[in-house]
Each structure stands twice: as C-alpha cells, then as structure tokens.
C-alpha positions in Angstrom: -157.6 -112.0 140.0 -160.6 -113.1 138.1 -160.5 -116.1 135.9 -157.0 -117.5 136.4 -156.7 -116.9 140.2 -156.3 -120.6 140.9 -153.1 -120.5 139.1 -151.4 -119.0 141.7 -149.3 -115.9 142.6 -146.1 -117.4 141.1 -147.6 -117.9 137.7 -149.0 -114.4 137.7 -145.5 -113.0 138.5 -144.0 -115.0 135.7 -146.1 -112.9 133.4 -144.7 -109.6 134.5 -141.5 -107.9 133.1 -138.4 -107.9 134.7 -137.9 -104.6 136.8 -135.3 -102.7 138.1 -135.4 -100.7 141.5 -137.7 -97.7 141.2 -139.5 -99.0 138.2 -143.3 -99.8 138.3 -145.2 -102.6 136.7 -148.8 -102.2 135.7 -151.4 -104.5 134.2 -155.0 -103.6 133.1 -157.9 -106.0 133.4 -161.1 -103.9 133.1 -163.1 -106.9 134.6 -161.5 -106.7 137.8 -163.4 -103.5 139.0 -166.7 -105.4 138.7 -165.5 -108.8 140.1 -166.7 -109.3 143.4 -163.8 -111.5 144.6 -161.2 -109.2 143.2 -160.5 -106.7 146.0 -159.9 -109.1 148.8 -157.8 -111.1 146.3 -155.6 -108.2 145.3 -155.3 -106.8 149.1 -154.3 -110.3 150.2 -151.2 -110.1 147.6 -150.5 -106.5 148.6 -152.3 -103.9 150.6 -150.2 -101.3 149.1 -151.3 -101.8 145.4 -152.3 -98.5 143.7 -155.5 -99.0 141.6 -156.3 -96.7 138.6 -160.0 -96.9 137.3 -160.9 -95.3 134.0 -164.5 -94.4 134.1 -166.9 -92.8 131.5 -170.4 -91.7 131.2 -172.5 -95.0 132.0 -174.8 -94.4 129.3 -172.5 -94.0 126.5 -170.4 -96.8 128.0 -173.5 -99.2 127.9 -174.1 -98.1 124.1 -170.3 -98.7 123.2 -170.4 -102.1 125.2 -173.5 -103.2 123.0 -171.8 -101.6 119.7 -168.9 -104.0 120.5 -171.1 -107.0 121.1 -172.9 -106.1 117.9 -169.9 -106.3 115.7 -169.2 -109.9 116.8 -173.0 -111.0 116.9 -175.0 -109.0 114.3 -178.1 -111.2 115.2 -178.4 -109.8 118.8 -181.8 -108.0 119.9 -182.0 -104.4 119.7 -180.3 -102.1 122.5 -183.7 -100.7 123.5 -185.2 -104.3 124.0 -182.1 -105.4 126.1 -182.4 -102.2 128.3 -185.8 -103.0 129.7 -187.1 -105.8 131.8 -190.6 -104.3 131.0 -190.6 -101.4 128.4 -194.1 -100.4 129.3 -193.3 -99.9 132.8 -190.0 -98.6 131.9 -188.2 -101.1 134.4 -184.4 -101.3 133.5 -182.8 -104.6 133.3 -179.9 -104.3 135.7 -178.8 -107.9 135.3 -177.6 -107.1 131.7 -173.9 -106.5 132.2 -174.0 -103.4 129.7 -176.2 -101.7 132.5 -174.9 -103.3 135.5 -171.0 -102.5 134.9 -172.0 -98.6 134.7 -173.4 -98.6 138.4 -169.8 -97.6 139.6 -170.8 -96.5 143.1 -172.1 -100.1 143.7 -168.8 -101.7 142.6 -166.6 -99.2 144.4 -168.2 -100.0 147.8 -166.5 -103.6 147.4 -163.3 -102.0 147.0 -163.4 -99.6 149.7 -163.8 -102.6 152.1 -160.1 -103.5 151.3 -158.6 -100.2 149.9 -158.6 -96.7 151.4 -159.9 -94.2 148.7 -156.5 -92.5 148.5 -154.8 -95.7 146.9 -157.3 -95.4 144.0 -157.4 -93.0 141.1 -160.3 -92.4 139.1 -159.4 -91.3 135.4 -162.1 -89.5 133.4 -162.6 -91.4 130.1 -164.0 -88.1 128.5 -161.1 -85.9 129.6 -158.7 -88.7 128.4 -159.9 -87.9 125.0 -160.2 -84.1 125.2 -157.0 -83.5 127.5 -154.8 -86.7 127.5 -151.8 -85.0 128.7 -153.8 -83.5 131.7 -155.2 -86.6 132.8 -151.9 -88.6 132.4 -150.3 -85.7 134.5 -152.7 -86.7 137.2 -151.7 -90.6 136.7 -148.1 -89.7 136.8 -148.5 -87.6 140.1 -150.5 -90.5 141.6 -147.9 -93.0 140.8 -145.0 -90.7 142.0 -143.5 -90.3 138.7 -141.9 -87.3 137.1 -144.3 -85.7 134.5 -142.5 -86.9 131.5 -145.9 -87.5 129.3 -147.0 -84.0 128.1 -148.9 -82.3 125.5 -146.1 -82.5 122.7 -146.5 -86.4 123.0 -150.2 -86.4 121.3 -152.0 -85.4 118.3 -155.8 -85.6 117.7 -156.9 -88.1 115.0 -160.1 -86.8 113.5 -160.9 -89.9 111.7 -160.9 -92.1 114.9 -162.2 -89.2 117.2 -159.2 -90.1 119.6 -155.7 -88.7 120.6 -152.8 -90.7 119.3 -149.2 -91.0 120.8 -146.9 -89.2 118.3 -144.5 -92.1 118.7 -144.9 -95.5 120.2 -141.8 -96.5 122.5 -139.0 -98.2 120.4 -140.6 -97.2 117.2 -141.1 -94.0 114.8 -144.5 -94.7 114.0 -147.5 -92.9 115.8 -149.4 -95.2 117.9 -153.3 -95.0 117.7 -156.0 -97.2 119.3 -156.8 -100.2 117.3 -159.7 -101.2 115.0 -162.2 -102.1 117.8 -162.0 -98.2 119.2 -163.9 -95.4 117.7 -166.7 -97.5 116.1 -169.9 -95.7 115.2 -172.5 -96.2 117.7 -175.9 -97.2 116.4 -178.7 -94.6 116.7 -180.6 -95.3 120.1 -184.2 -94.2 120.7 -184.0 -90.7 122.3 -186.6 -91.7 125.0 -184.5 -94.9 126.0 -181.3 -92.9 126.4 -183.4 -90.3 128.7 -184.7 -93.1 130.7 -181.0 -94.4 131.2 -179.9 -91.0 132.2 -182.6 -90.8 134.8 -181.7 -94.5 136.0 -177.9 -93.7 136.5 -178.4 -90.2 138.0 -178.6 -91.2 141.7 -175.8 -93.6 141.3 -173.4 -91.1 139.5 -174.2 -88.6 142.3 -173.3 -91.1 145.1 -170.2 -92.1 142.9 -169.3 -88.2 142.5 -169.6 -88.1 146.6 -167.5 -91.2 147.2 -164.6 -90.2 144.9 -165.0 -86.3 145.6 -164.8 -85.8 141.7 -167.8 -84.6 139.7 -167.5 -86.2 136.3 -170.2 -84.3 134.7 -172.2 -86.8 133.3 -175.5 -85.2 133.2 
C-alpha cells in the first residue's frame, strides 16, 4: 500500500500464506502509518481490516531511528545538528523523518478519515518490553483470538534488554530479536532531549485523547 501499490491486489494476495476458515493473516509494514495514501488504499481493499500500531516514546524513537541510520552511514551529521532548523532559536526540523514519524496525532488524523478508532489497536512499545504477555493479551482480544500466548512463553534477555520467545514455532530454539535491535544509543545532549520532549508534549497529549490511552511519555 506504499511502494508496490501499482502491482495490484492479485499480486499482493499471492504473497500471503494460504489460510483456513477462522485463521487470520497479518502483515507488518511500519511505513504504512506515515504514508498519506495508505489509509484510503487499505480501506478500498477492505473497510473491515483491523489495524495494529506499535508506538513508543517519540524522543526515544527518533534517537533509535538515528542510531539505525548511523550504523549504515557513520559519516552522517550529529543527531543534535539534524534535530534543529536553527539551534540558536531552537526551531525543530519537522521535515527530518526521524522527528516527523513521532508526531503520531498528525498521522492518526489521516487514518480516522477512513477507519473508526475501534478498528485500531495501539500497542505500547514500552509495555511490549516490560510486559509482553499483557500487551499480546490485548492483541489477542482485539483480534478475537483465544489468549494462548501468556507469561510462560517469554524470558527476559539481559544482554539485549528485550524479552525473547522461549520457543519459536516449529523450532526448539528460543527466538530473540535480531542484530539490528537493542543497539546502544549514542549520548545525546540533555538540552536537546529536553527541547524535543517540549516539542512532542502537545502532540502526545492530543494522541492520548484521540486513542483514549495515556502512554506516559513525559
């Protein structure tokens, strides 16, 4: 529903696994949430689609986004210099995608023109780490599935700082997140972090109102 939309619905369906009656197929493309055309395109395919959005503190998200880019391109400018259009006046550069993506309320407005809020579930990225079974319980309820995934399916990996699945499906080995997750973030100037928190606060509050959920990002 973003880059390959012109390939058509038949092409898209061919990518999906065969399903039995009562089974649910899911796909994950994070960029859909911020792609202007995606809500209308998905709605045109099926107005009944259920949508799950995993969100995390936008400041941490921006630093994580930068860390990911830095690992591929070590020569990029500092996080601090990319954050501001003008550092003296403290004007935040909202055209930088790392900043832009975290303005969740703005992106959600586009989705609510095509889908009722009841068809969307917002999962807390923080709680997904601190209480994976609890958040996945909400996901299972939202999808009308029996609560099969519980606490006993997870253990906490101290090295990664993330929970791991004790056993991946069809394997006897535990499944942890890949190399790209859990990278150490660079040390960011505290004043810059404070300015970013200030910048996101009104957008976060609006997002809490729109979703009826307080994510506690302050």
